[in-house]
N, C-alpha and C positions, 0 to 999 in steps of 0.2 A: 365363569366359577362352576358357576352350581349345576350345568352340565357334564362340568368333566367328575365333578361327584357324581350325577347320578348315575354317565357309564360305570364308574367305578366302581359301587355298589349294584350296580343289573349284573358286571363279570363278575364280583364277587361268590355272588348269588347262583351263576352259573355253573361257578366251578361247584361248588356245596352242593346243588343239584346233579353234577356226574358224579361227583364223587359219593354219594349216596345209591346213584342208579350202579355203578361201580361195583359197591358193595354187595350188590340182592343181588349180582351174576352171577351163576353158578357155569364155571368155567371145564373145558373137558381135562380126563385126564390125558397120561401119556401111551396108554394103551390106546383109548378112543382116535387120539389122535394120528397114532402109529395108521389104528386098523384103515379111516376115512382115507388118509392120505395113498395107503395097497387099494382103496378098494377103485380110487381116479385115477390111481396111475394104467391101473392094470385098463378102467371104460379107456382110457386117452387111445390104449395101447388096441384097443379089440377097435374102437373106430378107427384110429388108421389104419389095420388092414385088411377094415372092410374097403375104407378112400381107394385104396392104393387096389385092390384087384377093381374096382369098380373103373380108375383108372386106368388099368391094364385095358380089359376088356371094352372100353371104350375109344382108347385108341388105336387096337389094332383093330374094331369094329369098322373106324373111319380110314385104316392104311389098308384096307381092304375095299371098302366103298371107293373109295378117290384111286388106288390102282383099276377097280372094274370100269370105273366113268372118265379114269382119266385119258388124255391121252386117245 
């Protein structure tokens, strides 16, 4: 029983600490979240376009290489 009581006390203390730390947290505003989301989406789209171009170039190059040395 003593171990169970000690674990319960530690859990309660942990939850109090969590609540205390969350009160210190500064949360982003709605505008900051929107702006950050837009930046991330634009960056992902740029990366996707870049990878698409690289893929097409490499695919075309490999096809020409196989045609040149194949058969």
